[in-house]
Every structure is written in C-alpha cells, then in structure tokens.
N, C-alpha and C positions, 0 to 999 in steps of 0.2 A: 455566432452563438446559436445553439440548437435547443431552444426551449421546448420544442415539440418532443424531445427525447423523453421527458417525464410522462408523456401519455402514450408512448409506444409499448403495446402489450408484448412485443417480441424482444425486449431488452434482455440481454443475458451477459454473463461473464464466464469465460472458460480459458483453460490452457489448451493449446493445440495438441493433437495426438503425438506430433513430432517432439514437442517439449517433454511430454511424459515418457516417450521412448528414450530420449537423450538423458533425462534426469529422473529416473524412477524413484530416487530418494526424496523427491519433492513432496512437501505437504503444504496445502493451501487452505487458508481460512478467509471467509468473506463475510462482510457485514453491511447492511443497508439501513440507514436511519434518516428519518425526516424530522422537521422541527428544529433544525440546527440554527442558532443565532450567534451573532458576534459579541453579545454582551454578557455571556455566561462567566461565572467565577470558577476557575479551575485550579487556582494556585495551591490549595491544600492537597489536591490530588497529585499535582505535578511534584510537589515536595516529597510526597510519599514514594513516588516511583523513582525520582532521582536519588533518594536515599538508598534504595535498593541497588541502583546502578553504581553508586559510590562504593557500596560494600563489595560488589563484584569486581570493581577495578582496584580495590585496595591491595590485592595480591599481585598485580601486574598491569598489563595494558590490554586494550581491546583485542589485540592480535593473539592473546593467549586464550580467549574464550572459544569454546568448541563451535558455537554458532557462527562466529566470524571466520574461524579456520575453514569451516565447511563451505561458506560462500567464496572464500579465496580459492579453494580447490575448484569450485564450479566456474569461477571466472577464468581460471587457468585452462580449464577444459574447453571454454569457449574461445580460447586464443587471446585472452586479455591479460595484461600484466596486473595482478591483483593489488599491487601497491600504487599503481597509477589510477586504476579504476576500482574504487571501493564500493561495496554495497552500502545502501543508505544508512543502515544501522551502524556500520563501522565508522562512517563519516561523522555521524552524530556523536558516537562514543568518543571518538578521537578529539573532536572539538570540545566536548564536555569535559574530558580529562584535562585538556590544556587550559581551558578558560573557566571551568567551574560552573558554567551555566550555559543555557542556550538562549538565543534571542527569542522574544515573544512575537508571534506572527498573527495568530488567530486562536481563540480558545480551543477549537477542535484540533487544529494542527499541533498546538502546544501539547495537548493531552496525548495525541498519537505519538509525538516525538518522545515524550517522557516514558510512555509504555514501551516504545521501541528501545529506548535506553535500558530499561529494566530487564527486558527479555533478550536484548541483543539480536532482535529479529527485525528485518525490514518491514515497515508498515507504510502503505500508500493510501492517501485519502484523496478522492476525486469528487469534484462537483458533478453530480449526475446530469444537471442541465447542460453540461458541456460535453456530454458523451452522445454520439450519434449511433443509435441502435445498439448492436452488440459490441462487446469489448473482448478481444482475444489476445492472450499472450502467445506470440508466434514469432517465427523468423521473418524479418523484414524483407520486402522486395527491393527496397531502396528508394521508392518514390513516395513514401509516406511523408506527411508534413508534421514536423516537430517544432514547437515553439519553446524557446528557453524561458526561464523565469524573468529574464530581462527583456523579453520580447523579440529576440533574434530568431529568424527561421532557420531550421536545419533539416537535413534528411538523414535518417539512420543508414548505416552501411548495409548493403545487401547481406542477408544472413544474420544480421544482428538481432538479438532477442528484444522485442519491444511489445508494448500494449497497443493494439491497433483497433480503432472502431470502424463502423460501417462506412464512414465518410473518408477513411484514409488518414485520420489524425493519429499520429504516434504520441501516446501519452506517457512514454518513458524512453530513455536511452539506456542501452546495455542492461536490460532487464531491471534489476533493482538498484542501478547506479544513480539515475537522475530522473526525476519526474518532470513533466511538461508544465509550462506556465499556462497552457490553454485550459486545462481542467483543474488548476490549482484552486484550493478552497479560498474564498474571499468573503467580504462582509455580506454580500448578497446571497451566499450559498444557503440553501435550505435543506437539500437532500444530498447525502453523501454515500459513496460506495467506498468501502475500506477493505483493503486486501493485505493480508499478512502471509509471508512465504518463508518456509524454513527448509533446509536441506541437510541438517545435522542429524546425528543418530537418534536423539530424543525428540525430534520435531513432531512426531505423531502425537506426543503428549503436550509439548510446549505450545504449538500453534493453536490448538483448540483452547488451551488455558489462556493464552493471550486474548483470543477473540472473546471468551467469556468474561475476562477481566475488563476488556474495553466496553463490552456490552453493558456490564453493570455500572461502569463509570459514566457512560453516556446517559443511561437511564436515570442516574442520580443527579445529573447536572441539567439535562434538557427534558422537557415534557414530550418524550418520544417513545414510540414502540419500535424496538430494534429487532431485526430479523438476521439470523446468522446461518452459515452453512460451512461444512467441512468438505473440501474438494479432494478427489482422488481420481486415478485413471478410470476406474469403473464408473464413477459418478463425477465427471469433470465440469458439469455445467450448473450455474446458479442463475435461474431466470427470475426476473422481477419486472413488475409494471407499477409505476407510481402515478396515481391519478391526480388531477389538478386540485382536488379537495384536500390532498395529503393522505388519503386512504391508499392502501397498497394491496395488490393481488400478486403474491409471489409464489413461485414454485421452485423446488430444487429437484432437477431431474438429470 
C-alpha cells in the first residue's frame, strides 16, 4: 500500500503523447474527490441513471450505441477482438440488459457504474492511496505488475495500453477493458481519482457532461469538494496533491 501517495505534491494523471497520436479522437475527463465513505445512500441516484440506460437500450442493444461502436473500433485498431475484449461500459450495459440490474459493490462504485450505463462511456474509479506518484495511460513495457480483482498477479502484454504509476503498477488491462484490484475502491477509501474516456463523435460534449453530472452527484451525497478537468493533447496533464488533513492543492497544466 502506498499511503504516502496522498502527500506527494507531484502526483498527476495524463495520457502519453503516443496515445494522443494514435487516438486523436480521444476525449478525457478527470475528477478528484475526498471525503468518500462506504455508508452513503445512493440508490435514488442509481435508479435515475439506470432509467436513462433502460431508455437507451429500449431500441436495441449496447452494440448499437455510438459510444460503444467507437470503442469497438478503437479496440480493433489496437489488434483486439472487440467482442472478446469489451470496454467497461459495454460490459456493464450487456450485464444490465441481461440481468436488469448490477450488483452493489460500494456506493461510489455503484454510482460510477450507473452513470457509465447512462452515458455508455467507460468510467474508472481508483483509490488515490493506492497510486504511487504519477499515473499515465501508455503502452506497456510488459514488466508492469497487474493484480486482478480476485488477487491474481498478471503482466500486461508489451505494447498493451494500460494505466501505469511510478512504481510500475498497472491499474488496468487493455485500456478501458478491465481495472486492477490493486487500486479498486474499498470501504477504507477516502480519496478517489475518477477518469472518463470517450472516442465517439460527440465525446467532446458528452465526456465533460458526464464529469459535471458525476461531480454534482458526488457533492450531493458526500461532504466533499470536487475538482475536475478536461484533458486534451494540448493540455494532457491533471496534477493534484492531497494533504493529510484532506485539503488539496491542485493544478491543471
């Protein structure tokens, strides 16, 4: 565990220049929030967002949605079979369509999942205390350490897109396909880094709208001050430092 990460003034999140070069259509949104607890009531919010998801799925399946189609094209571009490796929002929508609901994990995760359903955009929520220094979306060297949600160690394939921190922890497999158990939100999580990424035609509008919606939802449920940023190739980095008292000094540069 890297509890010292919350006092590191050099913490930041970014996509590498190679990712922006390979995927110029990418739109990123980032949010950092403190004061998260595991006892919050989020069911009314979840119901509202899942109702929106049901309406979107009424005319077809998740595969018909432009957000999902765009991620499928991106996965194909990366050499992955998109019906074998699905982005996180497609997996959630597929399960939701078949089962009518998603399992409850943690209020913050449940809320992020519901918003991901409504927008059909992948949303990753990470425990900041489990991130060492900076976090970058980049191509893997192959020696990074990934931990599955069940606790099994893996290494990403060389060239695979993953989230890598300063200690070599891989916090995702195949970009938006699967998050790591190492930084998964848990009952002890107090500070979260949330990332939303879109590659579809209207992502420049939809991703900021998702982040604004999530920010409002978090602020209405937890006593927290939320900071957000939109990422682009000219402004790819979101820097933040979380102090032990819960105060934050953040910069977007």
